[in-house]
C-alpha beads as a LAMMPS data file, in Angstrom:
LAMMPS data file: protein, C-alpha beads

110 atoms
109 bonds

1 atom types
1 bond types

-500.0 500.0 xlo xhi
-500.0 500.0 ylo yhi
-500.0 500.0 zlo zhi

Masses

1 110.0

Atoms # bond

1 1 1 124.383 -315.332 438.795
2 1 1 123.884 -316.082 435.142
3 1 1 124.747 -313.424 432.591
4 1 1 121.193 -313.469 431.173
5 1 1 119.645 -312.923 434.614
6 1 1 121.869 -309.955 435.413
7 1 1 121.262 -308.404 431.992
8 1 1 117.501 -308.650 432.584
9 1 1 117.713 -307.266 436.137
10 1 1 119.740 -304.268 434.911
11 1 1 116.828 -303.311 432.623
12 1 1 114.573 -302.835 435.661
13 1 1 113.900 -299.158 436.425
14 1 1 114.687 -299.766 440.117
15 1 1 118.130 -301.291 439.400
16 1 1 120.133 -298.166 438.590
17 1 1 122.825 -298.976 441.187
18 1 1 123.466 -302.503 439.901
19 1 1 126.739 -302.693 437.993
20 1 1 129.621 -305.068 437.380
21 1 1 129.466 -308.477 435.767
22 1 1 127.400 -311.534 436.580
23 1 1 130.498 -313.035 438.276
24 1 1 130.316 -310.252 440.910
25 1 1 126.989 -311.648 442.151
26 1 1 127.463 -315.031 443.793
27 1 1 126.190 -317.272 446.571
28 1 1 128.956 -319.167 448.360
29 1 1 127.328 -322.190 450.022
30 1 1 129.422 -323.925 452.692
31 1 1 129.115 -327.499 454.002
32 1 1 128.664 -326.301 457.594
33 1 1 125.285 -324.675 456.789
34 1 1 126.620 -321.127 456.438
35 1 1 126.818 -319.008 453.303
36 1 1 127.910 -315.705 451.869
37 1 1 125.237 -313.983 449.789
38 1 1 126.975 -311.421 447.587
39 1 1 124.151 -310.688 445.208
40 1 1 120.988 -308.689 444.620
41 1 1 117.973 -308.118 446.859
42 1 1 114.703 -306.580 445.744
43 1 1 112.420 -303.820 447.013
44 1 1 114.397 -301.740 446.426
45 1 1 116.751 -303.525 444.030
46 1 1 120.264 -303.277 445.414
47 1 1 123.552 -305.133 445.683
48 1 1 124.221 -306.656 449.121
49 1 1 126.956 -308.668 450.819
50 1 1 125.750 -310.691 453.832
51 1 1 126.677 -313.797 455.748
52 1 1 123.897 -316.200 456.590
53 1 1 122.729 -319.773 456.935
54 1 1 121.004 -322.261 454.641
55 1 1 119.093 -325.508 454.951
56 1 1 117.307 -327.780 452.524
57 1 1 113.541 -327.752 452.663
58 1 1 111.631 -330.962 451.958
59 1 1 110.164 -331.040 448.457
60 1 1 106.442 -330.347 448.501
61 1 1 105.715 -329.815 444.808
62 1 1 107.604 -331.922 442.237
63 1 1 106.791 -329.386 439.509
64 1 1 108.822 -326.624 441.189
65 1 1 111.804 -328.738 442.257
66 1 1 113.600 -328.530 445.563
67 1 1 113.964 -325.551 447.877
68 1 1 116.732 -324.070 449.962
69 1 1 115.762 -321.807 452.858
70 1 1 118.164 -318.913 453.440
71 1 1 118.454 -316.638 456.456
72 1 1 120.723 -313.631 455.987
73 1 1 122.339 -311.780 458.890
74 1 1 120.856 -308.470 457.758
75 1 1 118.985 -305.909 459.839
76 1 1 117.627 -308.450 462.320
77 1 1 117.480 -311.239 459.715
78 1 1 116.039 -311.616 456.254
79 1 1 114.617 -314.985 455.217
80 1 1 113.719 -316.260 451.737
81 1 1 113.857 -319.448 449.661
82 1 1 115.510 -320.375 446.391
83 1 1 114.335 -323.230 444.210
84 1 1 117.029 -325.520 442.852
85 1 1 117.393 -328.262 440.324
86 1 1 119.958 -329.855 438.035
87 1 1 120.037 -328.825 434.380
88 1 1 122.485 -330.426 431.940
89 1 1 124.735 -331.539 434.801
90 1 1 124.821 -328.102 436.469
91 1 1 123.306 -327.041 439.792
92 1 1 120.825 -324.212 439.161
93 1 1 119.319 -322.044 441.914
94 1 1 116.585 -319.576 441.063
95 1 1 113.887 -317.282 442.311
96 1 1 111.495 -314.936 440.594
97 1 1 112.609 -311.369 440.027
98 1 1 109.566 -309.147 440.509
99 1 1 106.113 -310.471 439.684
100 1 1 106.136 -314.300 439.413
101 1 1 103.622 -314.081 436.563
102 1 1 106.268 -312.311 434.455
103 1 1 108.593 -315.370 434.615
104 1 1 111.652 -313.148 435.052
105 1 1 114.255 -315.177 436.966
106 1 1 117.172 -314.350 439.197
107 1 1 119.174 -317.458 438.365
108 1 1 122.503 -318.857 439.586
109 1 1 124.419 -321.690 437.955
110 1 1 127.387 -323.753 439.116

Bonds

1 1 1 2
2 1 2 3
3 1 3 4
4 1 4 5
5 1 5 6
6 1 6 7
7 1 7 8
8 1 8 9
9 1 9 10
10 1 10 11
11 1 11 12
12 1 12 13
13 1 13 14
14 1 14 15
15 1 15 16
16 1 16 17
17 1 17 18
18 1 18 19
19 1 19 20
20 1 20 21
21 1 21 22
22 1 22 23
23 1 23 24
24 1 24 25
25 1 25 26
26 1 26 27
27 1 27 28
28 1 28 29
29 1 29 30
30 1 30 31
31 1 31 32
32 1 32 33
33 1 33 34
34 1 34 35
35 1 35 36
36 1 36 37
37 1 37 38
38 1 38 39
39 1 39 40
40 1 40 41
41 1 41 42
42 1 42 43
43 1 43 44
44 1 44 45
45 1 45 46
46 1 46 47
47 1 47 48
48 1 48 49
49 1 49 50
50 1 50 51
51 1 51 52
52 1 52 53
53 1 53 54
54 1 54 55
55 1 55 56
56 1 56 57
57 1 57 58
58 1 58 59
59 1 59 60
60 1 60 61
61 1 61 62
62 1 62 63
63 1 63 64
64 1 64 65
65 1 65 66
66 1 66 67
67 1 67 68
68 1 68 69
69 1 69 70
70 1 70 71
71 1 71 72
72 1 72 73
73 1 73 74
74 1 74 75
75 1 75 76
76 1 76 77
77 1 77 78
78 1 78 79
79 1 79 80
80 1 80 81
81 1 81 82
82 1 82 83
83 1 83 84
84 1 84 85
85 1 85 86
86 1 86 87
87 1 87 88
88 1 88 89
89 1 89 90
90 1 90 91
91 1 91 92
92 1 92 93
93 1 93 94
94 1 94 95
95 1 95 96
96 1 96 97
97 1 97 98
98 1 98 99
99 1 99 100
100 1 100 101
101 1 101 102
102 1 102 103
103 1 103 104
104 1 104 105
105 1 105 106
106 1 106 107
107 1 107 108
108 1 108 109
109 1 109 110
């Protein structure tokens, strides 16, 4: 996770249990379609560590970039999507944190 994203998330009133550095919150994406999601989930905001799977979703809206569907092995399964793009030669994955109209991002960069 980027340092700016974590700093913003920590200001949320619901994020009192979020600590550590941005390097503690990562998504390890493997070639075989599996992943480790050691990061933050919302409602309530909390740190989690789950295994799961990922797959690329066909691009439907060029303005938002590409999407990656994720299914975490958590309490019967938890599915969500991350948008991704390339910025300045770096892979960037992101999703909105809270209300999408606020443009607060939970962002990861490789």
